[in-house]
Each structure stands twice: as C-alpha cells, then as structure tokens.
DRENMITI-646557 format. One line per field, with one value per residue (C-alpha): x, y, z. Coordinates in Angstrom, 3 decimals. Example, Ala and Ser with C-alpha at 12.3 -4.5 7.8 and 13.67 -1.06 7.14 Angstrom:
BEGIN
px = [12.300,13.670] $
py = [-4.500,-1.060] $
pz = [7.800,7.140] $
//
This chain:
BEGIN
px = [-14.901,-18.087,-17.901,-18.277,-15.380,-12.431,-9.393,-5.955,-4.705,-7.878,-7.644,-4.014,-4.775,-7.686,-5.489,-2.652,-5.110,-6.817,-3.573,-2.146,-5.267,-5.917,-2.769,0.401,3.580,6.535,9.486,12.048,14.349,12.313,11.080,7.937,8.977,6.277,6.661,6.491,4.945,3.824,3.195,-0.420,-0.407,0.569,-2.207,-4.707,-3.557,-3.659,-7.293,-8.066,-6.201,-7.774,-11.239,-10.222,-9.300,-12.491,-14.732,-13.029,-13.361,-9.618,-9.846,-10.287,-9.911,-10.234,-12.940,-16.626,-18.585,-21.401,-19.086,-17.584,-14.887,-14.312,-14.786,-11.790,-8.910,-5.419,-4.042,-5.937,-4.553,-1.057,-1.596,-2.778,0.204,2.632,1.143,0.809,4.376,5.348,2.694,2.079,-0.328,-2.073,0.494,-0.932,2.303,2.172,-1.390,-2.398,-0.939,-2.654,-5.988,-6.419,-4.741,-5.394,-8.171,-10.288,-9.805,-10.763,-13.829,-14.860,-14.357,-16.250,-18.371,-22.040,-23.296,-24.794,-21.414,-19.611,-22.089,-21.363,-17.616,-15.971,-16.953,-15.487,-12.230,-11.872,-12.742,-10.161,-12.959,-12.166,-8.605,-8.284,-5.704,-5.399,-5.819,-4.208,-1.070,-0.812,2.113,1.568,0.379,2.585,3.853,0.986,-1.793,-4.526,-3.443,-4.818,-6.483,-8.416,-11.969,-15.392,-18.309,-21.928,-24.173,-27.601,-27.164,-23.646,-20.236,-17.845,-14.141,-11.251,-7.582,-4.544,-2.935,0.404,2.447,-0.571,0.629,-0.623,-3.181,-2.420,-3.783,-6.650,-10.437,-11.395,-9.647,-10.315,-10.004,-9.622,-11.116,-11.829,-15.540,-15.376,-12.806,-14.236,-13.209,-9.754,-7.895,-8.658,-12.430,-13.432,-12.303,-14.372,-13.481,-15.060,-14.981,-13.856,-13.645,-10.291,-11.759,-14.456,-14.650,-12.292,-9.796,-6.196,-3.733,-0.034,2.681,5.896,9.170,11.209,14.980,14.872,13.121,9.547,6.334,4.791,3.651,1.321,0.062,-3.626,-5.643,-9.284,-11.153,-14.854,-15.270,-18.861,-19.385,-22.726,-23.641,-23.778,-19.965,-19.003,-16.889,-17.795,-19.309,-19.099,-16.404,-15.347,-12.659,-9.846,-11.105,-10.972,-7.502,-6.365,-7.574,-5.966,-2.613,-2.560,-2.737,-0.545,2.206,2.344,-0.063,-2.469,-2.004,-1.762,1.482,3.364,5.608,3.830,5.981,8.727,12.112,13.925,16.116,19.224,18.483,18.171,18.582,21.811,23.163,22.481,24.172,27.217,27.593,27.227,30.118,32.194,32.023,29.966,32.876,34.130,33.722,32.936,30.156,28.855,28.667,26.727,24.253,23.735,23.064,20.408,18.794,18.625,17.064,14.496,13.671,13.278,11.098,8.806,8.178,7.727,5.032,3.354,3.401,2.017,-0.699,-1.897,-1.980,-3.656,-6.342,-7.252,-8.166,-11.594,-10.059,-7.192,-3.774,-1.631,1.015,1.613,1.624,4.436,6.790,6.461,6.789,9.755,11.389,10.961,12.178,15.310,16.210,15.405,18.306,20.640,19.657,19.968,23.448,24.450,23.786,26.117,28.772,28.531,28.655,30.230,29.294,28.505,25.250,23.906,24.703,22.721,22.413,19.855,16.725,17.227,14.892,15.431,17.604,16.090,19.419,19.721,16.021,16.482,19.445,17.788,14.581,16.327,15.194,11.698,10.376,11.760,9.658,6.626,3.513,5.180,8.852,10.960,10.811,6.984,6.986,9.201,6.947,3.875,5.547,6.731,3.338,0.770,2.474,5.012,2.928,5.524,4.524,3.267,5.203,3.933,1.260,0.105,-2.729,-4.420,-7.319,-7.714,-10.188,-8.230,-9.296,-7.525,-4.458,-4.120,-4.710,-2.098,0.472,-0.314,0.171,3.190,6.165,8.852,8.878,8.115,5.718] $
py = [-9.181,-10.753,-14.128,-14.900,-17.277,-17.647,-19.918,-18.420,-19.132,-17.592,-14.711,-14.037,-13.985,-11.554,-9.358,-9.168,-8.209,-5.517,-3.980,-3.759,-2.065,0.226,1.114,2.912,0.652,1.686,3.025,0.410,-0.464,1.404,-0.328,0.798,2.156,2.912,6.495,7.120,10.613,11.225,14.758,16.139,15.823,12.126,11.473,13.169,11.009,7.936,8.623,8.554,5.306,3.725,4.658,2.830,-0.236,-0.103,0.192,-2.758,-4.926,-4.921,-2.817,-4.736,-8.156,-10.008,-7.557,-8.862,-8.132,-6.655,-3.655,-3.156,-5.804,-8.807,-11.440,-13.498,-15.149,-14.022,-15.987,-13.968,-10.837,-12.064,-12.809,-9.144,-7.788,-9.858,-8.860,-5.113,-4.645,-3.443,-0.844,2.587,1.936,4.117,5.145,6.654,6.110,4.747,5.891,3.409,0.492,1.555,2.158,-0.950,-3.187,-2.334,0.101,-1.662,-5.080,-3.825,-2.271,-5.447,-7.363,-4.995,-2.287,-2.593,-3.445,0.147,1.661,-0.730,0.116,3.795,3.766,0.727,1.435,5.044,3.633,1.036,3.545,6.129,8.654,8.684,8.225,7.158,7.407,6.368,8.715,6.175,6.929,9.965,11.954,10.080,6.744,5.061,1.655,1.696,2.195,1.364,4.376,6.953,10.131,11.516,11.670,11.147,12.285,11.468,14.433,13.102,11.184,12.565,12.491,15.202,14.316,16.164,15.361,14.953,12.196,11.777,9.686,9.402,8.208,10.234,12.310,15.372,13.527,11.759,12.565,10.443,9.049,5.977,7.472,5.803,7.611,6.930,6.693,5.442,6.505,4.544,1.054,-0.506,1.110,-1.672,-1.671,1.963,2.562,3.246,3.822,6.581,7.664,11.376,13.582,15.214,18.407,18.544,21.686,21.313,18.921,20.327,18.191,19.230,17.357,16.396,17.080,13.825,13.112,12.475,15.716,14.033,14.576,11.110,11.463,14.079,15.193,16.167,18.167,17.575,20.410,19.588,17.482,16.359,12.663,11.038,7.517,6.285,6.703,4.376,1.369,-1.632,-1.457,1.362,0.640,-2.442,-0.677,-2.813,-5.786,-3.613,-2.517,-6.155,-6.840,-3.593,-4.612,-7.921,-6.391,-3.359,-5.705,-7.282,-10.294,-10.994,-10.609,-6.846,-7.262,-9.503,-8.801,-9.049,-12.066,-14.321,-12.395,-14.749,-12.092,-11.413,-8.178,-6.026,-2.645,-3.727,-5.328,-2.096,-0.076,-2.424,-1.977,1.819,1.993,-0.595,-3.370,-5.892,-8.332,-7.536,-10.691,-8.675,-6.799,-10.021,-11.710,-8.697,-8.925,-12.662,-11.995,-9.442,-11.756,-14.605,-12.295,-11.078,-14.750,-15.784,-12.879,-13.382,-17.015,-16.212,-13.821,-16.274,-18.879,-16.472,-15.239,-18.757,-19.460,-16.289,-16.419,-19.882,-18.535,-17.197,-14.598,-12.145,-13.485,-10.529,-12.842,-14.661,-11.256,-10.188,-12.656,-10.818,-7.500,-8.379,-9.931,-6.596,-4.597,-6.765,-7.148,-3.668,-1.973,-4.708,-4.290,-0.535,-0.911,-3.322,-0.679,1.752,-0.993,-1.527,1.969,3.911,7.481,8.323,6.268,9.332,12.000,12.791,15.604,18.424,17.727,13.974,11.426,10.601,7.428,4.363,3.400,6.732,6.716,3.168,4.136,7.218,5.296,2.063,2.013,2.948,-0.626,-1.430,1.210,1.929,-0.138,-1.655,-1.847,-5.054,-5.299,-5.272,-7.891,-10.225,-9.772,-10.620,-13.673,-14.854,-14.332,-15.087,-17.804,-19.492,-19.080,-17.541,-15.561,-11.977,-8.950,-7.428,-4.717,-2.208,-0.605,-3.346,-3.845,-0.305,2.226,4.397,7.673,6.199,5.314,8.826,10.420,8.234,9.087,12.734,12.659,10.317,11.907,9.404,7.347,3.587,2.076] $
pz = [-21.903,-22.772,-20.877,-17.205,-17.020,-19.379,-19.494,-18.970,-22.437,-24.036,-21.540,-22.480,-26.251,-25.573,-23.534,-26.048,-28.795,-26.693,-25.425,-28.973,-30.206,-27.357,-25.287,-26.188,-26.258,-24.248,-26.299,-27.338,-24.394,-21.826,-18.749,-16.858,-13.418,-10.982,-9.625,-5.949,-6.401,-9.928,-11.146,-11.381,-15.207,-15.056,-12.520,-14.795,-17.724,-15.561,-14.812,-18.482,-19.010,-15.958,-17.340,-20.609,-18.724,-16.712,-19.775,-21.354,-18.149,-17.227,-14.102,-10.884,-12.536,-9.214,-7.824,-7.823,-10.961,-8.830,-8.172,-11.544,-11.450,-13.664,-11.007,-12.187,-10.406,-9.235,-12.038,-14.527,-12.756,-13.135,-16.866,-17.406,-15.549,-17.555,-20.911,-19.997,-18.834,-22.395,-22.471,-20.858,-18.072,-15.414,-12.768,-9.538,-7.604,-4.088,-3.788,-6.519,-4.712,-1.448,-3.233,-5.271,-2.466,1.268,0.764,-1.817,-0.242,3.248,1.864,0.083,3.379,5.701,4.081,3.358,-0.184,-0.421,0.433,-2.059,-4.846,-4.384,-3.980,-5.593,-9.270,-9.056,-7.635,-10.427,-13.123,-11.801,-11.056,-7.321,-5.906,-2.273,0.401,4.057,7.110,9.362,11.435,13.751,15.230,18.461,17.048,14.620,15.807,18.380,15.846,18.247,20.260,17.799,19.253,16.287,17.562,15.866,17.926,16.954,16.179,15.148,11.877,11.389,12.932,13.720,13.268,14.827,14.938,12.787,10.625,9.040,6.507,4.244,0.826,-2.078,-0.044,-2.160,-5.232,-3.497,-3.688,-0.633,2.544,4.583,8.028,11.401,14.413,18.021,18.735,22.321,24.810,27.735,26.437,25.832,22.879,20.314,21.002,20.297,16.755,13.563,9.926,7.932,4.320,4.279,1.105,1.110,0.008,2.642,4.819,7.665,5.946,5.298,3.447,3.481,1.424,3.405,1.585,1.871,1.677,-2.054,-2.696,-3.382,-1.628,-1.635,1.896,3.519,6.841,7.417,9.864,10.506,12.091,12.818,9.624,9.101,7.949,7.606,8.979,5.322,4.993,7.964,6.833,8.865,12.315,14.786,17.362,15.414,13.337,14.609,12.601,9.507,10.461,10.744,7.160,5.898,7.589,5.819,2.428,3.467,4.505,1.072,1.220,-1.649,-5.341,-4.969,-3.067,-5.512,-8.382,-11.809,-12.737,-11.495,-11.620,-14.052,-15.723,-13.743,-11.797,-15.073,-13.258,-11.572,-14.736,-16.671,-13.858,-13.859,-17.693,-17.314,-14.924,-16.778,-14.160,-16.128,-16.185,-12.635,-10.525,-7.352,-9.110,-10.715,-7.300,-5.955,-8.805,-8.251,-4.498,-5.421,-7.899,-5.370,-2.915,-5.547,-6.488,-2.832,-1.905,-4.899,-4.043,-0.430,-1.404,-3.649,-0.858,1.764,-0.657,-1.198,2.614,3.505,0.728,1.840,5.319,6.167,8.550,8.205,9.017,10.024,11.508,8.275,6.419,8.733,6.989,3.692,5.225,7.262,4.092,2.238,5.216,5.463,1.793,0.459,2.360,1.193,-2.414,-2.255,-0.753,-3.597,-6.175,-4.310,-3.996,-7.733,-8.918,-5.996,-5.023,-8.639,-8.334,-6.271,-8.877,-12.058,-14.549,-13.915,-15.858,-16.182,-14.748,-11.089,-11.104,-9.428,-7.811,-5.997,-4.946,-3.693,-1.599,-0.102,0.597,1.482,5.105,4.395,4.102,7.549,9.094,7.116,7.836,10.798,11.749,11.387,15.177,15.120,12.442,14.493,17.424,15.288,13.954,17.417,19.058,16.475,14.436,16.679,19.879,22.059,25.162,24.377,25.530,28.736,28.209,30.792,28.723,26.650,29.012,30.463,29.161,26.736,28.462,31.618,29.628,28.119,31.589,33.200,30.432,30.844,34.592,34.661,36.413,35.189,38.317,38.213,40.741] $
//
C-alpha cells in the first residue's frame, strides 16, 4: 500500500487485486481450517507467506506503521480477512492467534519503543514466532501465584522455574515469560515479563501429547536462563498490569478474537455433516443445525459489541472480556455435542491417512474453551465482581508477602484456625 489512509471500498478492491496476483487460491469447494498444531513444513511455508504479506503491507494491518504495520482500522482488518478466505494463507496454528493477538497487543501497550522496534517487525514478517511462558503446574487459575523466579545479576536476570500449557512453544523462536522478581510483596505486585529465546541455554521445551493425538501445547523448564535488562517487557514488578492486558485479548476481546465475517451461512460444517450421513432432511438434525447457527450468530455479535466497548476504554477491561470468554466456554461444548447428535458415533471414526475431521476434534476438545485461559467459573466471578459490583470472594493471601503465603502453604497441616 502506498497511501497513509484508504477508504474501505478502495481497500477492498486493492486487496482483491493483490491476492489474485500473489496468493494461491484454495481448491474448489475447500474451506480454510486453522490447524491447532501445524506440522513443521507448514510452519516453514507459512513463514514465507507471512513475509510476502509483510512486504506488501498486509501483515499487522492494525499495528502502528512505526513498527512495520499498516496503521489502519479494525474495519480494514475485517475486509482483508473476508477477501482472503478463498486463498491459502499463513497458518501458525494456535501459536499464530496468541502471537498476533495477546502477545503483540500486550507488547504494544507496555513495552518500550526500543523493544518494539527490535521485536514487532520480525513478528509481523514471520521471521520470529512467539509463544507464552505463562501458566505453571502450581499456578493455573491463580496466575498471580507463579513461582518461576528471576533474580537480578548486574545488568542481567537469571530465570529458574517451569511453565506449562504453552501453545505452539515447539515452533516458537521467542517466549513472553512471566516471572517473580520480588517475593516480599503481595503476589500481584512482584511480577515481571521477559522476552526469552526458546533456544537459549537452559531452556527445555517438551510437547505434550493431547487426547486428539496432537501436540499443540508444551511444557518448559528454565534452568539459570540469562536475560538482559533490554528484554524486559513493561516495568520491573509491574507485570500484573501487562497480564491484565494480555488476558483481555486472550479471552477473545479485540479484532483478533472475532470471526472474520458474520456467520450468515447456515453452519456449513454441520450441514455438510448432515448430508454425509443422510440426515439433511431429518427435522431433528435440521433443528440442531439451526440451534448451532443461532449460537454462532449471537457469539459473533457479542464479540463485536465487546470489542467496541473495550477498544473505547483507555484501560484494560478484563471483566468485560470475561463475557466473550464465558460465551465461548459455554457454547463450544454444545456445538461439539450437536455434531455427535447429528452423525452419531461415526463422527469419531475416520480412515487412516485422511485429514483429521473437525467434528471429531471439536468433540475431543469440546471442554477446552471452558478451562483454558480461565475457567467458566472464573469468568463468572470476574463478571460478578468487576462488572456487576457484587462482593468479592474472601481471600486470605492477597495482601500478604508471597514468601509468607508459600511458607504457610508448605507448613499447613490441614487444620483450620
């Protein structure tokens, strides 16, 4: 693109022409399905395609121009997604969603200009893939209770600990890592974010085999990993503010968390499934498909409304973002069950060597959305306390030094009082 601003109609025409001239169209009848854990060869190919988008100005459409983006609006981003649906596009799996959404947006909100100049252009060009070193074996729902420690050593930090459930870490070049830098303050006040190369000495990444056979998540071990001051994201001991921004995007707020376009077609995947098993005219199957479509439509517009509300605020709104996350965690299992009710047990069977069927994957992973990035119960708590103003749940550790909290937990004998 050669202009600073461009109307949506002109932008759409420009995008159509560029895609037709530079990107491979999908085969007739094929639909682009984002893979949870793409194979290494697809990741390598996607880096090439991402570079092509970057060079043309179509990577990071809503990112600032100063850091390699196009500096355009969410509406321009939606136009590009709509027009690109018929073409083969970069697919980094779940890692791509995390990288361009929660990670990139949190960096833009909190990192220094020098940090952004070094790291954002490689993200947008596909040169550097990022993941999150976030949750830990003993700190999932209570994210502020992490125990991975970063200790200052001159102008460097030494990080020790372990992380888990990191999406796409085995493909990533860098990780955005949360560590505890002060144990003598309450748990929310002693956290700091670091940029950590995943191949740095002392970093071990191990894929986790999941129920569907994939390895989209990983666990990591950090043994005396050296990180310089220049790779701190935000301020030392102010990492909880960065985490709040990240959670807003991770829970589906913002343009990165919405569908590319309004789901006007009647649940195409379920319609195709019903035709495959000979139930396209079955009134029970048709009613199930209608239910799924209504839920898809409602969830899309809820996401759009939340995105508009949150983007108009000068501060993160994790309470509002909880509505979108709760909707996904509630409706995903319902939709997964609908596919099974339409096709029966056969939906979970497929020929060796065939592509993994989305219906089977959806059923096996149906409960993931109600747990990952915060459980449904946590979302309800966030809505009740932060949005509706109801009393907070009692907390025994929020105002105690975290070192005291850990010591008390270690010495607790099970008795109350």
